[in-house]
Backbone as JSON Lines, residues from 0, in Angstrom:
{"i":0,"aa":"M","n":[13.82,-5.35,-30.57],"ca":[12.57,-4.63,-30.72],"c":[12.89,-3.21,-31.18]}
{"i":1,"aa":"T","n":[12.19,-2.73,-32.16],"ca":[12.43,-1.37,-32.65],"c":[11.74,-0.36,-31.75]}
{"i":2,"aa":"E","n":[12.16,0.87,-31.86],"ca":[11.57,1.93,-31.06],"c":[10.06,2.04,-31.32]}
{"i":3,"aa":"A","n":[9.65,1.83,-32.56],"ca":[8.24,1.96,-32.92],"c":[7.38,0.85,-32.3]}
{"i":4,"aa":"T","n":[7.96,-0.35,-32.07],"ca":[7.17,-1.45,-31.54],"c":[7.36,-1.66,-30.04]}
{"i":5,"aa":"K","n":[8.19,-0.85,-29.43],"ca":[8.46,-0.98,-28.0],"c":[7.2,-0.7,-27.2]}
{"i":6,"aa":"S","n":[6.9,-1.55,-26.21],"ca":[5.74,-1.29,-25.36],"c":[6.22,-0.93,-23.97]}
{"i":7,"aa":"L","n":[5.49,-0.04,-23.33],"ca":[5.83,0.42,-22.0],"c":[5.02,-0.37,-20.98]}
{"i":8,"aa":"G","n":[5.66,-0.75,-19.88],"ca":[5.0,-1.56,-18.87],"c":[4.25,-0.75,-17.83]}
{"i":9,"aa":"V","n":[3.44,-1.48,-17.07],"ca":[2.65,-0.9,-15.99],"c":[2.77,-1.82,-14.78]}
{"i":10,"aa":"A","n":[2.85,-1.24,-13.6],"ca":[2.83,-2.03,-12.37],"c":[1.65,-1.55,-11.52]}
{"i":11,"aa":"D","n":[0.69,-2.45,-11.3],"ca":[-0.42,-2.12,-10.4],"c":[0.05,-2.36,-8.96]}
{"i":12,"aa":"I","n":[-0.83,-2.17,-8.0],"ca":[-0.44,-2.26,-6.6],"c":[0.08,-3.65,-6.24]}
{"i":13,"aa":"Q","n":[-0.49,-4.69,-6.82],"ca":[-0.01,-6.06,-6.54],"c":[1.41,-6.26,-7.02]}
{"i":14,"aa":"K","n":[1.72,-5.77,-8.21],"ca":[3.07,-5.88,-8.76],"c":[4.05,-5.04,-7.93]}
{"i":15,"aa":"I","n":[3.62,-3.85,-7.52],"ca":[4.47,-2.99,-6.69],"c":[4.83,-3.72,-5.4]}
{"i":16,"aa":"M","n":[3.83,-4.34,-4.76],"ca":[4.09,-5.03,-3.49],"c":[4.94,-6.28,-3.69]}
{"i":17,"aa":"A","n":[4.94,-6.84,-4.89],"ca":[5.82,-7.97,-5.18],"c":[7.26,-7.5,-5.39]}
{"i":18,"aa":"C","n":[7.44,-6.24,-5.77],"ca":[8.78,-5.71,-6.06],"c":[9.47,-5.09,-4.85]}
{"i":19,"aa":"I","n":[8.71,-4.41,-4.0],"ca":[9.32,-3.74,-2.84],"c":[8.58,-4.16,-1.57]}
{"i":20,"aa":"P","n":[9.26,-4.13,-0.42],"ca":[8.66,-4.64,0.82],"c":[7.73,-3.68,1.54]}
{"i":21,"aa":"H","n":[7.61,-2.45,1.1],"ca":[6.82,-1.44,1.82],"c":[5.33,-1.8,1.86]}
{"i":22,"aa":"R","n":[4.7,-1.46,2.96],"ca":[3.27,-1.68,3.14],"c":[2.68,-0.47,3.84]}
{"i":23,"aa":"Y","n":[1.34,-0.39,3.85],"ca":[0.64,0.7,4.52],"c":[1.14,0.81,5.95]}
{"i":24,"aa":"P","n":[1.38,1.99,6.45],"ca":[1.13,3.29,5.84],"c":[2.34,3.86,5.09]}
{"i":25,"aa":"F","n":[3.37,3.04,4.85],"ca":[4.58,3.57,4.24],"c":[4.73,3.22,2.76]}
{"i":26,"aa":"L","n":[3.78,2.52,2.19],"ca":[3.8,2.29,0.74],"c":[3.22,3.55,0.1]}
{"i":27,"aa":"L","n":[4.04,4.28,-0.63],"ca":[3.67,5.62,-1.1],"c":[3.44,5.7,-2.61]}
{"i":28,"aa":"V","n":[3.39,4.58,-3.28],"ca":[3.16,4.57,-4.73],"c":[1.96,3.67,-5.01]}
{"i":29,"aa":"D","n":[0.96,4.2,-5.7],"ca":[-0.25,3.45,-6.0],"c":[-0.16,2.68,-7.32]}
{"i":30,"aa":"R","n":[0.66,3.19,-8.25],"ca":[0.75,2.6,-9.58],"c":[2.02,3.14,-10.24]}
{"i":31,"aa":"V","n":[2.62,2.34,-11.11],"ca":[3.74,2.81,-11.91],"c":[3.38,2.58,-13.37]}
{"i":32,"aa":"I","n":[3.49,3.64,-14.17],"ca":[3.12,3.57,-15.59],"c":[4.33,3.93,-16.46]}
{"i":33,"aa":"E","n":[4.2,3.66,-17.71],"ca":[5.23,4.0,-18.7],"c":[6.61,3.49,-18.3]}
{"i":34,"aa":"M","n":[6.65,2.26,-17.78],"ca":[7.92,1.65,-17.38],"c":[8.68,1.21,-18.62]}
{"i":35,"aa":"D","n":[9.88,1.75,-18.77],"ca":[10.77,1.38,-19.87],"c":[11.96,0.64,-19.25]}
{"i":36,"aa":"G","n":[11.73,-0.61,-18.87],"ca":[12.76,-1.37,-18.18],"c":[13.18,-0.63,-16.93]}
{"i":37,"aa":"D","n":[14.5,-0.55,-16.69],"ca":[14.98,0.23,-15.54],"c":[15.39,1.64,-15.98]}
{"i":38,"aa":"E","n":[15.09,2.0,-17.22],"ca":[15.49,3.3,-17.77],"c":[14.64,4.46,-17.26]}
{"i":39,"aa":"S","n":[13.32,4.27,-17.22],"ca":[12.43,5.36,-16.8],"c":[11.05,4.81,-16.46]}
{"i":40,"aa":"G","n":[10.29,5.62,-15.78],"ca":[8.92,5.27,-15.44],"c":[8.29,6.4,-14.65]}
{"i":41,"aa":"I","n":[6.98,6.29,-14.46],"ca":[6.23,7.31,-13.73],"c":[5.42,6.63,-12.63]}
{"i":42,"aa":"G","n":[5.73,6.98,-11.38],"ca":[4.96,6.49,-10.24],"c":[3.84,7.46,-9.93]}
{"i":43,"aa":"I","n":[2.71,6.93,-9.5],"ca":[1.55,7.76,-9.17],"c":[1.16,7.57,-7.71]}
{"i":44,"aa":"K","n":[0.93,8.69,-7.03],"ca":[0.46,8.7,-5.65],"c":[-0.72,9.64,-5.57]}
{"i":45,"aa":"N","n":[-1.88,9.11,-5.23],"ca":[-3.06,9.95,-5.04],"c":[-3.12,10.35,-3.57]}
{"i":46,"aa":"V","n":[-2.97,11.63,-3.32],"ca":[-2.9,12.15,-1.96],"c":[-4.33,12.34,-1.43]}
{"i":47,"aa":"T","n":[-4.62,11.71,-0.27],"ca":[-5.96,11.81,0.32],"c":[-5.89,12.39,1.73]}
{"i":48,"aa":"A","n":[-6.96,13.03,2.15],"ca":[-7.0,13.72,3.44],"c":[-6.92,12.77,4.63]}
{"i":49,"aa":"N","n":[-7.25,11.51,4.45],"ca":[-7.28,10.58,5.59],"c":[-5.95,9.88,5.84]}
{"i":50,"aa":"E","n":[-4.87,10.33,5.23],"ca":[-3.56,9.71,5.44],"c":[-3.01,10.11,6.8]}
{"i":51,"aa":"P","n":[-2.29,9.19,7.47],"ca":[-1.87,9.43,8.85],"c":[-0.94,10.63,9.05]}
{"i":52,"aa":"Q","n":[-0.14,10.98,8.05],"ca":[0.79,12.11,8.25],"c":[0.06,13.44,8.43]}
{"i":53,"aa":"F","n":[-1.17,13.54,7.97],"ca":[-1.88,14.81,8.06],"c":[-2.41,15.11,9.46]}
{"i":54,"aa":"T","n":[-2.39,14.14,10.36],"ca":[-2.81,14.45,11.73],"c":[-1.8,15.35,12.42]}
{"i":55,"aa":"G","n":[-0.55,15.36,11.94],"ca":[0.46,16.22,12.54],"c":[1.16,17.13,11.57]}
{"i":56,"aa":"H","n":[0.85,17.04,10.27],"ca":[1.59,17.81,9.25],"c":[0.63,18.4,8.22]}
{"i":57,"aa":"F","n":[-0.08,19.3,8.41],"ca":[-0.4,20.04,9.62],"c":[-1.91,19.98,9.75]}
{"i":58,"aa":"P","n":[-2.47,19.8,10.95],"ca":[-3.91,19.59,11.09],"c":[-4.77,20.72,10.51]}
{"i":59,"aa":"E","n":[-4.34,21.95,10.65],"ca":[-5.13,23.08,10.17],"c":[-4.94,23.35,8.67]}
{"i":60,"aa":"R","n":[-3.8,22.95,8.13],"ca":[-3.52,23.12,6.7],"c":[-2.63,21.97,6.25]}
{"i":61,"aa":"P","n":[-3.25,20.81,5.9],"ca":[-2.47,19.63,5.56],"c":[-1.57,19.84,4.33]}
{"i":62,"aa":"V","n":[-0.28,19.51,4.51],"ca":[0.7,19.59,3.45],"c":[1.43,18.25,3.41]}
{"i":63,"aa":"F","n":[1.5,17.65,2.24],"ca":[2.2,16.37,2.09],"c":[3.69,16.61,2.31]}
{"i":64,"aa":"P","n":[4.32,15.88,3.24],"ca":[5.73,16.13,3.57],"c":[6.68,15.87,2.4]}
{"i":65,"aa":"G","n":[7.61,16.8,2.22],"ca":[8.59,16.68,1.14],"c":[9.41,15.41,1.24]}
{"i":66,"aa":"V","n":[9.76,15.03,2.46],"ca":[10.56,13.81,2.64],"c":[9.81,12.59,2.13]}
{"i":67,"aa":"L","n":[8.48,12.59,2.22],"ca":[7.7,11.47,1.71],"c":[7.65,11.48,0.18]}
{"i":68,"aa":"M","n":[7.73,12.66,-0.42],"ca":[7.83,12.72,-1.88],"c":[9.14,12.09,-2.34]}
{"i":69,"aa":"I","n":[10.22,12.38,-1.63],"ca":[11.52,11.79,-1.97],"c":[11.47,10.28,-1.78]}
{"i":70,"aa":"E","n":[10.87,9.83,-0.69],"ca":[10.73,8.39,-0.44],"c":[9.91,7.73,-1.55]}
{"i":71,"aa":"A","n":[8.85,8.39,-1.99],"ca":[8.02,7.83,-3.07],"c":[8.81,7.74,-4.38]}
{"i":72,"aa":"M","n":[9.68,8.72,-4.63],"ca":[10.56,8.63,-5.8],"c":[11.45,7.39,-5.68]}
{"i":73,"aa":"A","n":[12.02,7.18,-4.5],"ca":[12.89,6.03,-4.28],"c":[12.11,4.72,-4.44]}
{"i":74,"aa":"Q","n":[10.87,4.67,-3.95],"ca":[10.06,3.47,-4.11],"c":[9.77,3.22,-5.59]}
{"i":75,"aa":"T","n":[9.5,4.28,-6.34],"ca":[9.28,4.12,-7.79],"c":[10.53,3.56,-8.45]}
{"i":76,"aa":"A","n":[11.69,4.09,-8.09],"ca":[12.96,3.59,-8.63],"c":[13.14,2.11,-8.28]}
{"i":77,"aa":"G","n":[12.82,1.74,-7.05],"ca":[12.93,0.34,-6.63],"c":[12.06,-0.57,-7.47]}
{"i":78,"aa":"V","n":[10.84,-0.14,-7.77],"ca":[9.95,-0.94,-8.61],"c":[10.55,-1.09,-10.01]}
{"i":79,"aa":"L","n":[11.08,0.0,-10.56],"ca":[11.69,-0.07,-11.9],"c":[12.83,-1.07,-11.92]}
{"i":80,"aa":"V","n":[13.71,-1.01,-10.93],"ca":[14.89,-1.88,-10.89],"c":[14.47,-3.35,-10.77]}
{"i":81,"aa":"V","n":[13.6,-3.66,-9.82],"ca":[13.22,-5.05,-9.59],"c":[12.37,-5.6,-10.73]}
{"i":82,"aa":"A","n":[11.41,-4.81,-11.21],"ca":[10.55,-5.27,-12.3],"c":[11.36,-5.52,-13.57]}
{"i":83,"aa":"A","n":[12.36,-4.69,-13.83],"ca":[13.17,-4.86,-15.04],"c":[14.01,-6.13,-14.97]}
{"i":84,"aa":"R","n":[14.39,-6.55,-13.78],"ca":[15.2,-7.76,-13.62],"c":[14.38,-9.01,-13.86]}
{"i":85,"aa":"G","n":[13.07,-8.92,-13.65],"ca":[12.2,-10.08,-13.86],"c":[12.68,-11.28,-13.07]}
{"i":86,"aa":"D","n":[12.78,-12.42,-13.74],"ca":[13.23,-13.64,-13.08],"c":[14.74,-13.81,-13.15]}
{"i":87,"aa":"E","n":[15.44,-12.79,-13.6],"ca":[16.9,-12.85,-13.77],"c":[17.6,-13.27,-12.48]}
{"i":88,"aa":"D","n":[17.16,-12.73,-11.37],"ca":[17.86,-12.99,-10.11],"c":[16.84,-13.15,-8.98]}
{"i":89,"aa":"M","n":[16.48,-14.37,-8.69],"ca":[15.48,-14.61,-7.65],"c":[16.04,-14.35,-6.24]}
{"i":90,"aa":"A","n":[17.36,-14.09,-6.14],"ca":[17.97,-13.84,-4.84],"c":[17.76,-12.4,-4.36]}
{"i":91,"aa":"V","n":[17.16,-11.55,-5.18],"ca":[16.92,-10.16,-4.76],"c":[15.95,-10.18,-3.58]}
{"i":92,"aa":"K","n":[16.4,-9.63,-2.47],"ca":[15.57,-9.58,-1.26],"c":[14.91,-8.22,-1.1]}
{"i":93,"aa":"T","n":[15.66,-7.18,-1.43],"ca":[15.11,-5.84,-1.26],"c":[15.95,-4.83,-2.03]}
{"i":94,"aa":"V","n":[15.41,-3.64,-2.13],"ca":[16.13,-2.52,-2.72],"c":[16.23,-1.46,-1.64]}
{"i":95,"aa":"L","n":[17.45,-0.98,-1.39],"ca":[17.66,0.01,-0.34],"c":[17.98,1.37,-0.95]}
{"i":96,"aa":"F","n":[17.43,2.4,-0.35],"ca":[17.66,3.78,-0.71],"c":[19.05,4.15,-0.19]}
{"i":97,"aa":"T","n":[19.96,4.62,-1.06],"ca":[21.33,4.86,-0.6],"c":[21.76,6.32,-0.58]}
{"i":98,"aa":"T","n":[21.31,7.15,-1.51],"ca":[21.69,8.57,-1.49],"c":[20.56,9.47,-1.95]}
{"i":99,"aa":"I","n":[20.6,10.71,-1.49],"ca":[19.72,11.79,-1.96],"c":[20.63,12.98,-2.24]}
{"i":100,"aa":"D","n":[20.51,13.54,-3.42],"ca":[21.28,14.73,-3.76],"c":[20.38,15.72,-4.48]}
{"i":101,"aa":"K","n":[20.73,16.99,-4.37],"ca":[20.07,18.06,-5.12],"c":[18.55,18.09,-4.92]}
{"i":102,"aa":"A","n":[18.1,17.8,-3.72],"ca":[16.65,17.81,-3.45],"c":[16.16,19.25,-3.33]}
{"i":103,"aa":"K","n":[15.05,19.52,-4.01],"ca":[14.42,20.84,-3.95],"c":[12.91,20.66,-3.89]}
{"i":104,"aa":"F","n":[12.28,21.48,-3.07],"ca":[10.84,21.45,-2.93],"c":[10.32,22.8,-3.4]}
{"i":105,"aa":"R","n":[9.43,22.78,-4.39],"ca":[9.04,24.01,-5.07],"c":[7.64,24.5,-4.73]}
{"i":106,"aa":"K","n":[6.7,23.59,-4.51],"ca":[5.31,23.98,-4.21],"c":[4.72,22.97,-3.24]}
{"i":107,"aa":"P","n":[3.79,23.41,-2.39],"ca":[3.15,22.45,-1.48],"c":[2.2,21.51,-2.23]}
{"i":108,"aa":"V","n":[2.1,20.31,-1.7],"ca":[1.18,19.3,-2.22],"c":[0.14,19.07,-1.13]}
{"i":109,"aa":"V","n":[-1.13,19.06,-1.52],"ca":[-2.23,18.96,-0.55],"c":[-3.17,17.83,-0.91]}
{"i":110,"aa":"P","n":[-4.02,17.41,0.06],"ca":[-5.0,16.37,-0.26],"c":[-5.82,16.74,-1.49]}
{"i":111,"aa":"G","n":[-6.05,15.74,-2.31],"ca":[-6.77,15.94,-3.58],"c":[-5.82,15.99,-4.76]}
{"i":112,"aa":"D","n":[-4.52,16.23,-4.5],"ca":[-3.54,16.25,-5.59],"c":[-3.18,14.83,-6.01]}
{"i":113,"aa":"S","n":[-2.84,14.69,-7.25],"ca":[-2.3,13.43,-7.77],"c":[-0.85,13.69,-8.15]}
{"i":114,"aa":"L","n":[0.05,13.08,-7.39],"ca":[1.48,13.25,-7.62],"c":[1.95,12.25,-8.67]}
{"i":115,"aa":"R","n":[2.8,12.71,-9.57],"ca":[3.43,11.84,-10.56],"c":[4.94,11.98,-10.39]}
{"i":116,"aa":"F","n":[5.58,10.85,-10.14],"ca":[7.03,10.82,-9.93],"c":[7.7,10.33,-11.2]}
{"i":117,"aa":"H","n":[8.33,11.24,-11.93],"ca":[9.01,10.92,-13.19],"c":[10.45,10.55,-12.87]}
{"i":118,"aa":"L","n":[10.82,9.29,-13.08],"ca":[12.16,8.82,-12.77],"c":[12.89,8.48,-14.07]}
{"i":119,"aa":"T","n":[14.14,8.93,-14.18],"ca":[14.98,8.66,-15.34],"c":[16.34,8.18,-14.84]}
{"i":120,"aa":"K","n":[16.77,7.03,-15.34],"ca":[18.06,6.48,-14.91],"c":[19.2,7.34,-15.42]}
{"i":121,"aa":"L","n":[20.11,7.66,-14.5],"ca":[21.32,8.4,-14.85],"c":[22.48,7.45,-15.1]}
{"i":122,"aa":"A","n":[22.58,6.4,-14.28],"ca":[23.7,5.47,-14.4],"c":[23.42,4.21,-13.58]}
{"i":123,"aa":"R","n":[24.22,3.19,-13.84],"ca":[24.21,1.99,-13.02],"c":[25.67,1.59,-12.79]}
{"i":124,"aa":"K","n":[26.0,1.32,-11.54],"ca":[27.34,0.84,-11.19],"c":[27.16,-0.39,-10.32]}
{"i":125,"aa":"R","n":[27.45,-1.55,-10.88],"ca":[27.26,-2.86,-10.24],"c":[25.82,-2.99,-9.74]}
{"i":126,"aa":"N","n":[25.62,-3.05,-8.43],"ca":[24.27,-3.24,-7.91],"c":[23.63,-1.94,-7.4]}
{"i":127,"aa":"I","n":[24.11,-0.78,-7.9],"ca":[23.55,0.51,-7.51],"c":[23.06,1.26,-8.75]}
{"i":128,"aa":"W","n":[21.82,1.72,-8.7],"ca":[21.21,2.49,-9.79],"c":[21.07,3.93,-9.33]}
{"i":129,"aa":"F","n":[21.33,4.87,-10.23],"ca":[21.22,6.3,-9.96],"c":[20.11,6.88,-10.82]}
{"i":130,"aa":"Y","n":[19.21,7.65,-10.21],"ca":[18.06,8.22,-10.91],"c":[17.92,9.71,-10.64]}
{"i":131,"aa":"R","n":[17.32,10.38,-11.59],"ca":[16.83,11.75,-11.4],"c":[15.33,11.63,-11.29]}
{"i":132,"aa":"G","n":[14.78,12.26,-10.25],"ca":[13.34,12.21,-10.04],"c":[12.73,13.6,-10.03]}
{"i":133,"aa":"E","n":[11.56,13.7,-10.62],"ca":[10.78,14.94,-10.58],"c":[9.36,14.59,-10.14]}
{"i":134,"aa":"A","n":[8.86,15.29,-9.14],"ca":[7.49,15.12,-8.69],"c":[6.67,16.25,-9.3]}
{"i":135,"aa":"K","n":[5.55,15.88,-9.93],"ca":[4.7,16.88,-10.58],"c":[3.25,16.68,-10.18]}
{"i":136,"aa":"V","n":[2.53,17.8,-10.09],"ca":[1.09,17.81,-9.89],"c":[0.51,18.6,-11.06]}
{"i":137,"aa":"D","n":[-0.36,17.97,-11.82],"ca":[-0.95,18.6,-13.01],"c":[0.12,19.19,-13.93]}
{"i":138,"aa":"G","n":[1.24,18.47,-14.06],"ca":[2.32,18.89,-14.95],"c":[3.24,19.95,-14.39]}
{"i":139,"aa":"V","n":[2.97,20.43,-13.17],"ca":[3.79,21.47,-12.54],"c":[4.79,20.8,-11.6]}
{"i":140,"aa":"L","n":[6.07,21.15,-11.73],"ca":[7.12,20.6,-10.88],"c":[6.93,21.07,-9.44]}
{"i":141,"aa":"V","n":[6.83,20.1,-8.51],"ca":[6.67,20.44,-7.09],"c":[7.88,20.02,-6.26]}
{"i":142,"aa":"A","n":[8.66,19.06,-6.75],"ca":[9.87,18.62,-6.05],"c":[10.77,17.89,-7.04]}
{"i":143,"aa":"E","n":[12.06,17.85,-6.72],"ca":[13.01,17.13,-7.57],"c":[14.18,16.68,-6.72]}
{"i":144,"aa":"A","n":[14.87,15.63,-7.19],"ca":[16.05,15.13,-6.49],"c":[16.76,14.12,-7.36]}
{"i":145,"aa":"E","n":[18.02,13.88,-7.03],"ca":[18.76,12.77,-7.6],"c":[18.94,11.78,-6.46]}
{"i":146,"aa":"L","n":[18.76,10.5,-6.76],"ca":[18.83,9.48,-5.72],"c":[19.43,8.21,-6.27]}
{"i":147,"aa":"S","n":[19.8,7.33,-5.36],"ca":[20.31,6.03,-5.78],"c":[19.69,4.93,-4.95]}
{"i":148,"aa":"A","n":[19.67,3.73,-5.54],"ca":[19.09,2.56,-4.89],"c":[20.02,1.38,-5.12]}
{"i":149,"aa":"M","n":[20.17,0.55,-4.08],"ca":[21.04,-0.62,-4.14],"c":[20.22,-1.89,-4.0]}
{"i":150,"aa":"V","n":[20.45,-2.83,-4.9],"ca":[19.78,-4.13,-4.84],"c":[20.57,-5.03,-3.9]}
{"i":151,"aa":"M","n":[19.87,-5.64,-2.96],"ca":[20.51,-6.57,-1.99],"c":[20.04,-7.99,-2.28]}
């Protein structure tokens, strides 16, 4: 397929749940768009005020926890890896988060924000994929990290 005719994939919530085992309240990705195999993709999380983490983080001024942004990046990477494999390996049981490096949190994320997790593959070594992730709200970088995921 040429670059001009290449189509980018999309994973709705049903496809996401078929790829990774996470469920409410820990499923942190609502949709994945612009999937280019396991090379790159964008996960979307719509942050709402009624999410359980806001009862304690923080009740008077809710801020979406940075660690959950990193987890959502990892979930997006997991969807990319499993979706790209398709029916290649039906023995895939799960994708595990294995490393976090160079994590930085730049701006708070609050209810009403729409987070976009931009993931780009850095490398693959056997059953481990390495990604660079950037979390953005309205195009502004709010968090970033490098992470890896292992297919089991």
